[in-house]
N, C-alpha and C positions, 0 to 999 in steps of 0.2 A: 133454296138450296144454295150450299156454297160452293164456291169454286173449286173444282178439281176432284170433287166427289160426286158419282152417283148415287144419290139416295144414302139412307141410313144404314147402319150395319145391319139391323134385321133384313132390309132390303136387299143388302149383299150378298148374305148368308143363305135366305131363302126360308128363313123361318118365319113363319105368321102367326103361330100359335104360343103361349107360355108354356104349356105342356112340351110342347117340340123343343123348347130350350133347355128342359129339364132331361130329356130324354138323351140330346146333345151332349149335356156336360156327363150324364152316365158313360156315353160312349167314349169320351174324351179319356175319363180316367175311373175305372170302375174300382171301387174300393173293396168290394166282396172278394171280385177275382184278385186283387193285389194282396190281400190279406190271407187268401186260403190258396195262394200258389206255394208250390214247394219251397222255391225260393227264399222265402219271407217267413217261413215259420219259426218258431222259437224253440231250440231244443228241448225235448221234453226232461224232466228230471229222472235219475234214475229210481227206479222202483225198488222199495226193499225186498229181500230176497225171501222165499218162501219156505216154509217148514222143511219141505221136501229139499229143496236145495242147501240148508244148512245142514242136513242130515246127511247129504252125501259128501259135503266138504267135510264132516266131521270122520265120517267112515273112511276118507282118502288121508286124512292127517293121520287116522288111527291104523291105517295099513303101512305107513311108511316107518320105518325101524329110525327108533329116538337115538340121536348120538348122546351116548352118554358119556361125559367127560369125567376124567378121575380127579378127585378131590385133591386139589393142590394144597397142601400144607402150607402155612405162612407163619408159624409158629417161631421159626428163625427170625424173622423181622425185626421185632422189638430188641432181642438182646443185640442183633448186629446193629441197627441205626444208633442205639445208645453207646455200645462198646466203640465205635467208629467216630461218633460225635465227640465224645469225651477224649478219644485219643489224638483229635484234632485241637480241640481245647487244651488238652495237656501238653501238646507239642508248641504251641504258641507260648504258653506260661512257662515252660522250660527254657525257652529261645530269649524270652524277655527278661526273666531272673537271672539264668546262670548260661547263656548261649554265648560268653566270651569265654568261658571256664571249659567249654567241653569243644575237643580238637575239630569233629568233625560238622558240627553246629556253625562252629565259626568260620569254617571254611564255606558253607553253603550261602552265608550271609544272608541277604534278604529274600532268598528263595526259602527259609524257613517259614516266611507268612505265608507263601504259596502253598506250602505242604500243610501247613496247620488250618487254613481256611479251604484247600481243597479236601481237607478229612471231614470238616463240617459240611461241605455240600454234597460230598458223599452218602453222610448221615441222613441230610435232607432227601436224597435220591431215593436211599434205602427204604426210608418213611413212607415213600408213596406207594409202595409195593405191599403195605399193611393194608387187610382187608377188615 
């Protein structure tokens, strides 16, 4: 025997037979109990709705009054964005060609560029309303 130890592991634990070792292992960690416990269950997948549940949902949806939205006519959008865009372009062309000969355009100076670009930008914003 080695010094400092009083016998083998089997002697110290008190197990004499191999089947006793197996039962001790199951007592230490019982896999069946571990995986069947409520804490370690994997959540179940959602089940499909039965035909009755689907019919109930349809009946509930049918009983609710549907909100009817008034048809919004957007027929004004194409003429409006074309007109506003062309006015912006016409403003810029007029400023570059004859801006010094027109008194109010000459007084506005470089603000004419902002006015022309603003008209084209406004045309783009109006065009996004078109359905």
